[in-house]
C-alpha positions in Angstrom: 40.3 8.4 22.6 36.8 9.6 23.5 35.9 10.2 19.9 36.9 6.6 19.0 34.5 5.3 21.7 31.7 7.5 20.4 32.3 6.3 16.8 32.0 2.7 18.0 28.7 3.4 19.7 27.3 5.1 16.6 28.5 2.2 14.4 27.0 -0.4 16.7 23.6 1.4 16.7 23.8 1.6 12.9 24.7 -2.1 12.5 22.0 -3.1 14.9 19.5 -1.0 12.9 20.5 -2.8 9.7 20.2 -6.2 11.4 16.8 -5.4 12.8 15.6 -4.1 9.4 16.7 -7.3 7.7 14.9 -9.3 10.4 11.7 -7.5 9.7 11.5 -5.4 12.9 10.9 -2.1 11.2 9.9 -0.1 14.3 13.1 -1.1 16.2 15.3 -0.4 13.2 13.7 3.1 12.8 14.4 3.9 16.4 18.0 2.7 16.1 18.6 4.7 12.9 17.1 7.8 14.4 19.0 7.5 17.7 22.3 7.0 15.8 21.6 10.1 13.7 20.7 12.3 16.7 23.6 11.0 18.8 26.0 11.7 15.9 24.7 15.3 15.6 25.1 15.8 19.3 28.6 14.5 19.3 29.7 16.6 16.4 28.2 19.8 17.8 29.7 19.3 21.2 33.2 19.6 19.9 34.9 23.0 20.6 35.8 25.1 17.6 39.5 25.7 17.0 
């Protein structure tokens, strides 16, 4: 269940980044895309192996 919540957070950040890019707010969209990518990497690396 926790993975599902984290996927929703990443998806919302990505969608908000696309929306702000379309709106012309390029700095905000860059921050949102970068935070989604970093958060996604942190989530995938935090999983135990096995």
